[in-house]
PDB file of N, CA, C and O in Angstrom:
ATOM      1  N   MET A   1       0.884  -1.266  -0.048  1.00  0.00           N
ATOM      2  CA  MET A   1      -0.017   0.075   0.049  1.00  0.00           C
ATOM      3  C   MET A   1       0.793   1.310   0.041  1.00  0.00           C
ATOM      4  O   MET A   1       0.422   2.233  -0.684  1.00  0.00           O
ATOM      5  N   GLN A   2       1.901   1.442   0.794  1.00  0.00           N
ATOM      6  CA  GLN A   2       2.671   2.503   0.769  1.00  0.00           C
ATOM      7  C   GLN A   2       3.317   2.998  -0.454  1.00  0.00           C
ATOM      8  O   GLN A   2       3.436   4.198  -0.700  1.00  0.00           O
ATOM      9  N   GLU A   3       3.856   1.769  -1.443  1.00  0.00           N
ATOM     10  CA  GLU A   3       4.495   1.971  -2.522  1.00  0.00           C
ATOM     11  C   GLU A   3       3.232   2.627  -3.428  1.00  0.00           C
ATOM     12  O   GLU A   3       3.401   3.701  -4.006  1.00  0.00           O
ATOM     13  N   CYS A   4       2.103   1.984  -3.499  1.00  0.00           N
ATOM     14  CA  CYS A   4       1.025   2.683  -4.297  1.00  0.00           C
ATOM     15  C   CYS A   4       0.449   3.965  -4.027  1.00  0.00           C
ATOM     16  O   CYS A   4      -0.029   4.622  -4.952  1.00  0.00           O
ATOM     17  N   VAL A   5       0.448   4.404  -2.795  1.00  0.00           N
ATOM     18  CA  VAL A   5       0.238   5.491  -2.346  1.00  0.00           C
ATOM     19  C   VAL A   5       1.433   6.832  -2.895  1.00  0.00           C
ATOM     20  O   VAL A   5       1.275   7.998  -3.256  1.00  0.00           O
ATOM     21  N   LYS A   6       2.395   6.110  -2.755  1.00  0.00           N
ATOM     22  CA  LYS A   6       3.756   7.164  -3.421  1.00  0.00           C
ATOM     23  C   LYS A   6       3.267   7.363  -4.772  1.00  0.00           C
ATOM     24  O   LYS A   6       3.606   8.479  -5.167  1.00  0.00           O
ATOM     25  N   ARG A   7       2.686   6.796  -5.525  1.00  0.00           N
ATOM     26  CA  ARG A   7       2.506   6.658  -6.714  1.00  0.00           C
ATOM     27  C   ARG A   7       1.169   7.180  -7.225  1.00  0.00           C
ATOM     28  O   ARG A   7       0.901   7.215  -8.426  1.00  0.00           O
ATOM     29  N   GLY A   8       0.350   7.579  -6.274  1.00  0.00           N
ATOM     30  CA  GLY A   8      -1.083   8.360  -6.304  1.00  0.00           C
ATOM     31  C   GLY A   8      -2.158   7.503  -6.523  1.00  0.00           C
ATOM     32  O   GLY A   8      -3.177   7.946  -7.054  1.00  0.00           O
ATOM     33  N   ILE A   9      -2.042   5.912  -6.064  1.00  0.00           N
ATOM     34  CA  ILE A   9      -3.057   5.130  -5.716  1.00  0.00           C
ATOM     35  C   ILE A   9      -2.984   4.819  -4.491  1.00  0.00           C
ATOM     36  O   ILE A   9      -1.978   4.568  -3.826  1.00  0.00           O
ATOM     37  N   LEU A  10      -4.616   4.844  -4.033  1.00  0.00           N
ATOM     38  CA  LEU A  10      -5.153   5.006  -2.804  1.00  0.00           C
ATOM     39  C   LEU A  10      -5.799   3.672  -2.835  1.00  0.00           C
ATOM     40  O   LEU A  10      -6.609   3.758  -3.758  1.00  0.00           O
ATOM     41  N   PHE A  11      -5.874   2.509  -2.331  1.00  0.00           N
ATOM     42  CA  PHE A  11      -6.722   1.437  -2.067  1.00  0.00           C
ATOM     43  C   PHE A  11      -6.233   0.515  -1.009  1.00  0.00           C
ATOM     44  O   PHE A  11      -5.079   0.530  -0.583  1.00  0.00           O
ATOM     45  N   GLY A  12      -7.279  -0.381  -0.562  1.00  0.00           N
ATOM     46  CA  GLY A  12      -6.985  -1.078   0.416  1.00  0.00           C
ATOM     47  C   GLY A  12      -8.024  -2.032   0.329  1.00  0.00           C
ATOM     48  O   GLY A  12      -9.197  -1.664   0.271  1.00  0.00           O
ATOM     49  N   GLY A  13      -7.574  -3.683   0.308  1.00  0.00           N
ATOM     50  CA  GLY A  13      -8.738  -4.581   0.138  1.00  0.00           C
ATOM     51  C   GLY A  13      -9.040  -4.901  -1.506  1.00  0.00           C
ATOM     52  O   GLY A  13      -8.230  -4.848  -2.432  1.00  0.00           O
ATOM     53  N   PRO A  14     -10.289  -5.205  -1.545  1.00  0.00           N
ATOM     54  CA  PRO A  14     -10.655  -5.397  -3.033  1.00  0.00           C
ATOM     55  C   PRO A  14     -10.669  -4.021  -3.718  1.00  0.00           C
ATOM     56  O   PRO A  14     -10.987  -2.991  -3.125  1.00  0.00           O
ATOM     57  N   VAL A  15     -10.279  -4.081  -5.084  1.00  0.00           N
ATOM     58  CA  VAL A  15     -10.489  -2.863  -5.812  1.00  0.00           C
ATOM     59  C   VAL A  15     -11.502  -3.233  -6.931  1.00  0.00           C
ATOM     60  O   VAL A  15     -11.324  -4.250  -7.602  1.00  0.00           O
ATOM     61  N   PHE A  16     -12.523  -2.444  -7.128  1.00  0.00           N
ATOM     62  CA  PHE A  16     -13.609  -2.534  -7.893  1.00  0.00           C
ATOM     63  C   PHE A  16     -13.504  -1.462  -9.043  1.00  0.00           C
ATOM     64  O   PHE A  16     -13.550  -0.245  -8.859  1.00  0.00           O
ATOM     65  N   VAL A  17     -13.348  -2.129 -10.326  1.00  0.00           N
ATOM     66  CA  VAL A  17     -13.387  -1.027 -11.606  1.00  0.00           C
ATOM     67  C   VAL A  17     -14.787  -0.921 -11.918  1.00  0.00           C
ATOM     68  O   VAL A  17     -15.643  -1.806 -11.933  1.00  0.00           O
ATOM     69  N   THR A  18     -14.894   0.536 -12.212  1.00  0.00           N
ATOM     70  CA  THR A  18     -16.304   1.343 -12.465  1.00  0.00           C
ATOM     71  C   THR A  18     -16.118   1.749 -13.867  1.00  0.00           C
ATOM     72  O   THR A  18     -15.059   1.699 -14.493  1.00  0.00           O
ATOM     73  N   TYR A  19     -17.254   2.154 -14.289  1.00  0.00           N
ATOM     74  CA  TYR A  19     -17.424   2.840 -15.686  1.00  0.00           C
ATOM     75  C   TYR A  19     -16.831   4.206 -15.550  1.00  0.00           C
ATOM     76  O   TYR A  19     -16.617   4.823 -16.593  1.00  0.00           O
ATOM     77  N   SER A  20     -16.462   4.901 -14.110  1.00  0.00           N
ATOM     78  CA  SER A  20     -16.035   5.874 -14.186  1.00  0.00           C
ATOM     79  C   SER A  20     -14.634   6.060 -14.304  1.00  0.00           C
ATOM     80  O   SER A  20     -14.133   7.168 -14.495  1.00  0.00           O
ATOM     81  N   HIS A  21     -13.878   4.829 -14.177  1.00  0.00           N
ATOM     82  CA  HIS A  21     -12.393   4.630 -14.369  1.00  0.00           C
ATOM     83  C   HIS A  21     -12.204   5.063 -15.845  1.00  0.00           C
ATOM     84  O   HIS A  21     -13.066   4.837 -16.694  1.00  0.00           O
ATOM     85  N   THR A  22     -11.155   5.631 -16.085  1.00  0.00           N
ATOM     86  CA  THR A  22     -10.570   5.773 -17.364  1.00  0.00           C
ATOM     87  C   THR A  22      -9.561   4.629 -17.817  1.00  0.00           C
ATOM     88  O   THR A  22      -9.174   3.816 -16.977  1.00  0.00           O
ATOM     89  N   ASP A  23      -9.225   4.573 -18.854  1.00  0.00           N
ATOM     90  CA  ASP A  23      -8.048   3.549 -19.579  1.00  0.00           C
ATOM     91  C   ASP A  23      -7.029   4.020 -18.643  1.00  0.00           C
ATOM     92  O   ASP A  23      -6.429   3.163 -17.996  1.00  0.00           O
ATOM     93  N   ASP A  24      -6.731   5.313 -18.464  1.00  0.00           N
ATOM     94  CA  ASP A  24      -5.501   5.750 -17.926  1.00  0.00           C
ATOM     95  C   ASP A  24      -5.606   5.596 -16.572  1.00  0.00           C
ATOM     96  O   ASP A  24      -4.563   5.488 -15.927  1.00  0.00           O
ATOM     97  N   ASP A  25      -6.764   5.564 -15.964  1.00  0.00           N
ATOM     98  CA  ASP A  25      -6.673   5.229 -14.449  1.00  0.00           C
ATOM     99  C   ASP A  25      -6.504   3.798 -14.206  1.00  0.00           C
ATOM    100  O   ASP A  25      -6.145   3.345 -13.119  1.00  0.00           O
ATOM    101  N   ILE A  26      -6.757   3.130 -15.186  1.00  0.00           N
ATOM    102  CA  ILE A  26      -6.512   1.455 -14.906  1.00  0.00           C
ATOM    103  C   ILE A  26      -5.032   1.262 -15.305  1.00  0.00           C
ATOM    104  O   ILE A  26      -4.330   0.522 -14.615  1.00  0.00           O
ATOM    105  N   THR A  27      -4.548   1.863 -16.337  1.00  0.00           N
ATOM    106  CA  THR A  27      -3.165   1.674 -16.547  1.00  0.00           C
ATOM    107  C   THR A  27      -2.155   2.538 -15.383  1.00  0.00           C
ATOM    108  O   THR A  27      -1.026   2.099 -15.160  1.00  0.00           O
ATOM    109  N   LYS A  28      -2.544   3.508 -14.830  1.00  0.00           N
ATOM    110  CA  LYS A  28      -1.760   4.152 -13.672  1.00  0.00           C
ATOM    111  C   LYS A  28      -2.076   2.817 -12.583  1.00  0.00           C
ATOM    112  O   LYS A  28      -1.145   2.156 -12.124  1.00  0.00           O
ATOM    113  N   THR A  29      -3.009   2.634 -12.367  1.00  0.00           N
ATOM    114  CA  THR A  29      -2.878   1.549 -11.100  1.00  0.00           C
ATOM    115  C   THR A  29      -2.307   0.281 -11.216  1.00  0.00           C
ATOM    116  O   THR A  29      -1.902  -0.343 -10.236  1.00  0.00           O
ATOM    117  N   LEU A  30      -2.242  -0.214 -12.584  1.00  0.00           N
ATOM    118  CA  LEU A  30      -1.592  -1.471 -12.647  1.00  0.00           C
ATOM    119  C   LEU A  30      -0.138  -1.049 -12.891  1.00  0.00           C
ATOM    120  O   LEU A  30       0.735  -1.882 -12.649  1.00  0.00           O
ATOM    121  N   ASP A  31       0.152  -0.030 -13.274  1.00  0.00           N
ATOM    122  CA  ASP A  31       1.569   0.426 -13.142  1.00  0.00           C
ATOM    123  C   ASP A  31       1.994   0.542 -11.936  1.00  0.00           C
ATOM    124  O   ASP A  31       3.104   0.055 -11.722  1.00  0.00           O
ATOM    125  N   ALA A  32       1.324   1.157 -10.867  1.00  0.00           N
ATOM    126  CA  ALA A  32       1.841   1.525  -9.603  1.00  0.00           C
ATOM    127  C   ALA A  32       2.000   0.008  -8.869  1.00  0.00           C
ATOM    128  O   ALA A  32       2.949  -0.345  -8.168  1.00  0.00           O
ATOM    129  N   ALA A  33       0.856  -0.756  -9.210  1.00  0.00           N
ATOM    130  CA  ALA A  33       1.030  -2.064  -8.434  1.00  0.00           C
ATOM    131  C   ALA A  33       2.104  -2.868  -8.932  1.00  0.00           C
ATOM    132  O   ALA A  33       2.782  -3.540  -8.155  1.00  0.00           O
ATOM    133  N   GLU A  34       2.320  -2.853 -10.206  1.00  0.00           N
ATOM    134  CA  GLU A  34       3.420  -3.582 -10.432  1.00  0.00           C
ATOM    135  C   GLU A  34       4.873  -3.203 -10.149  1.00  0.00           C
ATOM    136  O   GLU A  34       5.807  -4.004 -10.125  1.00  0.00           O
ATOM    137  N   GLU A  35       4.970  -1.616  -9.894  1.00  0.00           N
ATOM    138  CA  GLU A  35       6.251  -1.108  -9.396  1.00  0.00           C
ATOM    139  C   GLU A  35       6.315  -1.606  -7.771  1.00  0.00           C
ATOM    140  O   GLU A  35       7.350  -1.854  -7.151  1.00  0.00           O
ATOM    141  N   ALA A  36       4.834  -1.690  -7.220  1.00  0.00           N
ATOM    142  CA  ALA A  36       5.208  -1.956  -5.670  1.00  0.00           C
ATOM    143  C   ALA A  36       5.477  -3.389  -5.290  1.00  0.00           C
ATOM    144  O   ALA A  36       6.155  -3.741  -4.325  1.00  0.00           O
ATOM    145  N   PHE A  37       4.797  -4.274  -6.260  1.00  0.00           N
ATOM    146  CA  PHE A  37       5.164  -5.550  -6.326  1.00  0.00           C
ATOM    147  C   PHE A  37       6.858  -6.072  -6.442  1.00  0.00           C
ATOM    148  O   PHE A  37       7.421  -7.046  -5.942  1.00  0.00           O
ATOM    149  N   SER A  38       7.360  -4.990  -7.310  1.00  0.00           N
ATOM    150  CA  SER A  38       8.721  -5.431  -7.664  1.00  0.00           C
ATOM    151  C   SER A  38       9.644  -4.952  -6.594  1.00  0.00           C
ATOM    152  O   SER A  38      10.677  -5.609  -6.461  1.00  0.00           O
ATOM    153  N   ILE A  39       9.463  -3.938  -5.814  1.00  0.00           N
ATOM    154  CA  ILE A  39      10.068  -3.344  -4.648  1.00  0.00           C
ATOM    155  C   ILE A  39       9.758  -4.514  -3.472  1.00  0.00           C
ATOM    156  O   ILE A  39      10.679  -4.855  -2.729  1.00  0.00           O
ATOM    157  N   MET A  40       8.527  -5.061  -3.349  1.00  0.00           N
ATOM    158  CA  MET A  40       8.357  -6.200  -2.366  1.00  0.00           C
ATOM    159  C   MET A  40       9.208  -7.361  -2.899  1.00  0.00           C
ATOM    160  O   MET A  40       9.991  -7.835  -2.075  1.00  0.00           O
ATOM    161  N   ARG A  41       9.202  -7.853  -4.005  1.00  0.00           N
ATOM    162  CA  ARG A  41       9.920  -8.864  -4.616  1.00  0.00           C
ATOM    163  C   ARG A  41      11.386  -8.754  -4.149  1.00  0.00           C
ATOM    164  O   ARG A  41      11.923  -9.655  -3.504  1.00  0.00           O
ATOM    165  N   ARG A  42      12.129  -7.400  -4.565  1.00  0.00           N
ATOM    166  CA  ARG A  42      13.514  -7.213  -3.921  1.00  0.00           C
ATOM    167  C   ARG A  42      13.602  -7.286  -2.444  1.00  0.00           C
ATOM    168  O   ARG A  42      14.690  -7.573  -1.944  1.00  0.00           O
ATOM    169  N   GLY A  43      12.839  -7.116  -1.889  1.00  0.00           N
ATOM    170  CA  GLY A  43      12.871  -7.040  -0.111  1.00  0.00           C
ATOM    171  C   GLY A  43      12.842  -8.191   0.172  1.00  0.00           C
ATOM    172  O   GLY A  43      13.711  -8.587   0.948  1.00  0.00           O
ATOM    173  N   ILE A  44      11.865  -9.132  -0.331  1.00  0.00           N
ATOM    174  CA  ILE A  44      12.010 -10.540   0.154  1.00  0.00           C
ATOM    175  C   ILE A  44      13.152 -11.228  -0.311  1.00  0.00           C
ATOM    176  O   ILE A  44      13.813 -11.765   0.579  1.00  0.00           O
ATOM    177  N   ASN A  45      13.619 -11.374  -1.644  1.00  0.00           N
ATOM    178  CA  ASN A  45      14.696 -11.620  -2.084  1.00  0.00           C
ATOM    179  C   ASN A  45      15.866 -11.398  -1.153  1.00  0.00           C
ATOM    180  O   ASN A  45      16.550 -12.268  -0.613  1.00  0.00           O
ATOM    181  N   ASP A  46      15.983 -10.024  -1.052  1.00  0.00           N
ATOM    182  CA  ASP A  46      16.989  -9.643   0.027  1.00  0.00           C
ATOM    183  C   ASP A  46      17.062  -9.712   1.390  1.00  0.00           C
ATOM    184  O   ASP A  46      17.941  -9.309   2.152  1.00  0.00           O
ATOM    185  N   SER A  47      15.891 -10.348   1.630  1.00  0.00           N
ATOM    186  CA  SER A  47      15.522 -10.725   3.226  1.00  0.00           C
ATOM    187  C   SER A  47      15.709  -9.423   3.960  1.00  0.00           C
ATOM    188  O   SER A  47      16.360  -9.363   5.003  1.00  0.00           O
ATOM    189  N   ASN A  48      15.094  -8.323   3.370  1.00  0.00           N
ATOM    190  CA  ASN A  48      15.094  -6.858   4.151  1.00  0.00           C
ATOM    191  C   ASN A  48      13.614  -6.202   3.996  1.00  0.00           C
ATOM    192  O   ASN A  48      13.427  -4.995   4.153  1.00  0.00           O
ATOM    193  N   LEU A  49      12.709  -7.012   3.711  1.00  0.00           N
ATOM    194  CA  LEU A  49      11.306  -6.412   3.569  1.00  0.00           C
ATOM    195  C   LEU A  49      10.967  -5.317   4.343  1.00  0.00           C
ATOM    196  O   LEU A  49      10.603  -4.228   3.899  1.00  0.00           O
ATOM    197  N   PRO A  50      11.129  -5.708   5.851  1.00  0.00           N
ATOM    198  CA  PRO A  50      10.646  -4.735   6.933  1.00  0.00           C
ATOM    199  C   PRO A  50      11.350  -3.312   6.842  1.00  0.00           C
ATOM    200  O   PRO A  50      10.782  -2.251   7.099  1.00  0.00           O
ATOM    201  N   THR A  51      12.686  -3.450   6.432  1.00  0.00           N
ATOM    202  CA  THR A  51      13.518  -2.115   6.490  1.00  0.00           C
ATOM    203  C   THR A  51      13.077  -1.073   5.308  1.00  0.00           C
ATOM    204  O   THR A  51      13.441   0.099   5.213  1.00  0.00           O
ATOM    205  N   LEU A  52      12.229  -1.767   4.456  1.00  0.00           N
ATOM    206  CA  LEU A  52      11.674  -0.661   3.235  1.00  0.00           C
ATOM    207  C   LEU A  52      10.258  -0.061   3.870  1.00  0.00           C
ATOM    208  O   LEU A  52       9.612   0.813   3.292  1.00  0.00           O
ATOM    209  N   LEU A  53       9.911  -0.585   4.999  1.00  0.00           N
ATOM    210  CA  LEU A  53       8.751   0.364   5.489  1.00  0.00           C
ATOM    211  C   LEU A  53       9.182   2.012   6.024  1.00  0.00           C
ATOM    212  O   LEU A  53      10.222   2.412   6.546  1.00  0.00           O
ATOM    213  N   GLU A  54       8.045   2.673   5.690  1.00  0.00           N
ATOM    214  CA  GLU A  54       8.404   3.933   6.327  1.00  0.00           C
ATOM    215  C   GLU A  54       7.264   4.127   7.282  1.00  0.00           C
ATOM    216  O   GLU A  54       6.176   4.582   6.929  1.00  0.00           O
ATOM    217  N   GLY A  55       7.544   3.783   8.444  1.00  0.00           N
ATOM    218  CA  GLY A  55       6.861   3.689   9.652  1.00  0.00           C
ATOM    219  C   GLY A  55       6.460   2.458  10.157  1.00  0.00           C
ATOM    220  O   GLY A  55       7.134   1.446   9.964  1.00  0.00           O
ATOM    221  N   GLU A  56       5.365   2.456  10.820  1.00  0.00           N
ATOM    222  CA  GLU A  56       4.991   1.160  11.473  1.00  0.00           C
ATOM    223  C   GLU A  56       4.188   0.206  10.850  1.00  0.00           C
ATOM    224  O   GLU A  56       3.247   0.660  10.198  1.00  0.00           O
ATOM    225  N   PRO A  57       4.322  -0.960  10.890  1.00  0.00           N
ATOM    226  CA  PRO A  57       3.516  -1.901  10.000  1.00  0.00           C
ATOM    227  C   PRO A  57       2.194  -1.880  10.454  1.00  0.00           C
ATOM    228  O   PRO A  57       1.965  -1.655  11.643  1.00  0.00           O
ATOM    229  N   ILE A  58       1.182  -2.116   9.548  1.00  0.00           N
ATOM    230  CA  ILE A  58       0.039  -2.204   9.522  1.00  0.00           C
ATOM    231  C   ILE A  58      -0.477  -3.201  10.859  1.00  0.00           C
ATOM    232  O   ILE A  58       0.273  -4.163  11.024  1.00  0.00           O
ATOM    233  N   GLN A  59      -1.513  -3.127  11.728  1.00  0.00           N
ATOM    234  CA  GLN A  59      -1.914  -3.749  12.547  1.00  0.00           C
ATOM    235  C   GLN A  59      -3.027  -4.323  12.659  1.00  0.00           C
ATOM    236  O   GLN A  59      -3.755  -3.661  11.920  1.00  0.00           O
ATOM    237  N   THR A  60      -3.664  -5.171  13.130  1.00  0.00           N
ATOM    238  CA  THR A  60      -5.131  -5.438  13.321  1.00  0.00           C
ATOM    239  C   THR A  60      -5.799  -4.474  14.407  1.00  0.00           C
ATOM    240  O   THR A  60      -5.456  -4.379  15.586  1.00  0.00           O
ATOM    241  N   VAL A  61      -7.022  -3.645  13.639  1.00  0.00           N
ATOM    242  CA  VAL A  61      -7.299  -2.647  14.642  1.00  0.00           C
ATOM    243  C   VAL A  61      -8.516  -3.234  15.397  1.00  0.00           C
ATOM    244  O   VAL A  61      -8.701  -2.910  16.570  1.00  0.00           O
ATOM    245  N   PHE A  62      -9.324  -4.061  14.780  1.00  0.00           N
ATOM    246  CA  PHE A  62     -10.590  -4.643  15.530  1.00  0.00           C
ATOM    247  C   PHE A  62     -10.250  -6.226  15.872  1.00  0.00           C
ATOM    248  O   PHE A  62      -9.634  -6.874  15.026  1.00  0.00           O
ATOM    249  N   ARG A  63     -10.609  -6.776  16.975  1.00  0.00           N
ATOM    250  CA  ARG A  63     -10.185  -7.873  17.238  1.00  0.00           C
ATOM    251  C   ARG A  63     -11.594  -8.674  17.635  1.00  0.00           C
ATOM    252  O   ARG A  63     -12.134  -8.139  18.603  1.00  0.00           O
ATOM    253  N   PRO A  64     -12.201  -9.646  17.199  1.00  0.00           N
ATOM    254  CA  PRO A  64     -13.218 -10.224  17.883  1.00  0.00           C
ATOM    255  C   PRO A  64     -13.102 -10.834  19.194  1.00  0.00           C
ATOM    256  O   PRO A  64     -12.102 -11.365  19.676  1.00  0.00           O
ATOM    257  N   LYS A  65     -14.139 -10.706  19.658  1.00  0.00           N
ATOM    258  CA  LYS A  65     -14.062 -11.215  21.264  1.00  0.00           C
ATOM    259  C   LYS A  65     -14.340 -12.536  21.394  1.00  0.00           C
ATOM    260  O   LYS A  65     -14.325 -13.063  22.506  1.00  0.00           O
TER     261      LYS A  65
END
């Protein structure tokens, strides 16, 4: 999510494409996701994924009782 936000794309969870999205919107989203996954892949391969985070990792906010 961090890397997508840096590229102007904000989403979490499922992504739903609608008729209001242009071809450029979809291309920009796919490009941002591809770049983000590339960064993640490098972090996993280099065993340093946590060091790429800017800030605290996302945690569960609500827990069932």
